[in-house]
N, C-alpha and C positions, 0 to 999 in steps of 0.2 A: 219312203222316209229316207231322205238323206244322214248316212253314216258314215263317218271317217274311222273304220275300225283299225287300219292300219294307217299309220304317218308315215312317209320317209322323208329324213332330214338330211341332205347331204352336210358334211362338216369338212372345211379347210381351215379351220382354225384362225379364219382371219377375225379382224373388228366386227364387219358385218355379220359374218355368220354368228360369232357369240349375242350381238345384238338382236340377234333372231329368236334365240334361245326362250325368252318369255314368252313370246308368242305360241311357239310349238307348245310350250308347255301348258300353256292356258287353253290351247283349243283341245288338246290331248285331253286336259281335264273335264273340257265341257263336254268332249264326246266320249268320254271314257275309250280313248284311243290307246292301240299299242304304239310306239315309237320304235321306229328303226332307224339308228343313225348310223350312215355309210360314208364312209373315209375313201376317196381313191386315191392310191398311188400310182403318178404318173411318170412310169417307167420310160427313160430312153429308148429309141428304137435302135440307135446302134450306139457303141462305146467305141474308142480310141484303139489303136494298135492293130496287129492281124487279126486276120479271122479266127484263127484259135485264141489269141488273146483276149479279144473283144467277146467271144464266147464265154469265157471263164469271168472277165471282167463284169459282162452283163449277169451272170448267175450270181457273183458274191455281192455286186450291187445291188441288184434286186432284190437279193434276201435280205440285206441290212435296211433297203428302205420300207420294206414291208414290216419288219421287225420294230422299226423306227415309228411306222404310221401306227403302226397298234398301240404301241407304249405311250404315243400322243394322243390318240383315240382315247384309251382308257382312262389317261389323268383328265382330259377333255370332260369325261362322261361323269368321271366322281368329281370334277369342280364344279359342273353346272346342272348336274341332272339329280343331286342327291334327294333321294325319296321318290323319285321317279323311275318305274319301271321302263327299261329300254332294252333293246336289242343293239348291240353293236359290232359293226361286220367291216372287214376291209378288205377291198378289191384291189384290181390294178387294172390300167388301161386308159382310155381316150375318157376323160371326167364325163362328158355329157352323154356319150353314148352308154356307159357303165349305170349311169344315174337310170336312163332311160328303161334299160334291162332289166335293173333290180327292181325298179317300177312294176314291170310287167309280171317279173318272174315270183315276185315275193306278195304279188296281190295288193299293190299300195292302194289306198283308196284316194290320197293326197300327197302332193309332193309339195313341200314349205321349201323356200328358198330366198336368199337376198339376190339384191340384181349386181351388185358390185359398181355401184355409183356414186365412191366417194371421191373427191378431187375435182376442181375446174375441167379438166380434160374429162375425166371417165363420167361425168355427170349427164355428158353428150352422148352417150353409149349406153347398149345393155350390154351386158358380159356376154361372150361366146358361149359359155356352159349354159346359162340361163336360157339363152335365144334356143339352142338346141333342144333343152329339155321343153320348151313352152312348143316347140314346132314337132315333135315327135311323140310326146309322152300322150297315153292313152286316158289318163286319169286327170283329174282337175289339180292345175297348179297353182300355189298360191307365191305370191311374191310381195317381198316388203317393199316400204316405201325408197324410192330409188336414191333420193339425196338426203344428205344426213340435216338439211336445213329443215325438213318436216320431221315431227314425230307424232306417229300413229299411236292410238288408244288401244290399249290390250284387249283382248277378246272378251275379258268378263267386264269392259266396258262400253261395249257396242250398243249402241241405239239406233243407227240408221244404215240403210244399205241402199245404193243406187245400182242398178242396171243399165248398162249401155247396149242400146239395141240397133242394129242395122235393119233395113227393110227387106232383106233375105227371108222368106219364108222359115229357114232353116233355124233363124232366131227365136221360134216359139217354142223350141226346146230350152232353150238359153231362158226365155221369160220364165216357162214353168217351173225351170230348176230354181231360179230366183226367188219365184214367189212361194214354193215349198220350203226353201231354206230360210227365208224369211220369217214365213209361219211358224216354224218349229223354234226358231232362235228369238223370237218376240222382236222381231227389228222392224222398222217402219222402212217402206219399200217405195221408191220413186224410181222412174225410168226417165232415161234422156236419148234422143236422137239428134243427131247432126246431120240436118236437111243436106242431101245431094245438091251441089249447084250454088247453093246459098253460102258461098264463101266470098273472099276478096274481091274477086273479079265482078260480082253481081249483089251490089248492095241496095238496101231498100230506096235510097236515095236516088240510084241510076236507073232503076227500073223495078218501081213498086208493083206493077202488076204482075211481073213475072216471078218477083221475089214472094207477094203475096200465092200466086199459084203454086209454087214450088212445096210451099207450107202445107197448103191445103191438100195437096197430093199426099206428100207424109202423114199428116194426120189420117187419113183416109186408110193408108197402109197399115200405120200402127193401131187405127181401131181394129181393123181384120184380124191383126195380129193377137189383139188382146181377146176380142171374141172368140177364137179358135182356142186359146188358152184358158177362157175361162176367168179371164181378169180383168180388173177395172182400176188400175192404179194411175195415179198423175203422172203424166209425160210433161219433161221439159223440152222444147224443140228449139233448138240453137243453130245458127247460121256459122260457116268458116269450118275450120280444120278439125276434124273429129278428135282427136288428141286434146285441142284446147278445150273444145265443147264439154267434153266429158270431164277435163280438169275443172272448167268453170262450173259444170253442175256439182262437181262433189264439193267444192267450195259452198257454193249458196246450199244446198241440202247437208251441210255438214256431216256429210258420209264418212263413215268407219271404214268401209269397206266396198269395193266395186266389184261387180261380176260382170265377165264380158264373155262374148264366144271366142273358140279359136279354130282348131283345126288346122289344116294345110293353108299358111298364111302367105296367100298370093292373090295378087290383084282381082283374080277372077273369082274369088271366093268372097268379095264384098268390100265395102270401103271401111268397116270397121276391123274385121278380120284382118286385113293388109294394114291396118295402122295400130295392131295390137301391142307391138313392140313400145311404140310413141306413145300410146294411152300410159302403159306401164311405168314408162321412164317420166312420164309430167304428173302422174297421180299423186294427189296429196295425202294417199292412204293407201293399203294394201290393196291389191286385185287377186281377185281368182280367177283365173281363167279355165273355162269348161270346154 
């Protein structure tokens, strides 16, 4: 049984962070989770002046920044988590690494965080802290909708779940996780697979026989995966870039949540895993990366 006993919620007091609070509270209520709020104080490595002056300046300013961070977190907690039991922690260092370390040391079952995608330029990028956490965290990571134009349903209104699968045998575990999660939460699950090779360079019109061959190969591989996982869900097979295929399927399925595989995101790890950042950036709903 999937249980998010402890949810880690990094807090930076941004608008996106505040906008994520309702989802954190709703998911915590749904799973009866303990919520850990973590604010990371990013202390400068060096301060101006001589080594002695820099040392004293660093000590004084570091203590001041820690205290300001603690006060700000207490106010944030009182304002946004009234009636919700939480643990509030302040730490210091490089935010991404501190979040990953806390998730491991505190035995977090889920990390929930925004993606920092507001604004015309930032919408094209995934925040470096989020990327670091996605790359290194051992537990599942929930990321909110990346752009402010999209409005996600709160967890209490979830109805449909979409699981994006690669043809990698390791994605059997992703499929099993999505199937169990969907069953627990009473969600309608559908699968999507972006067919490798059937992108803009190879269309149905330019080479129909090869196009059909690629889709048939994909169908056979996904059928084997479902047989191994003991599932029999509908699969949407689409050509084109992975992130666009997942986006299209999510819109068509009216998905409230997308599940994708993660791990070390390198090309050798598969098309979907190497496209995880892009999937999250373009997703019309929150994504859980496992």
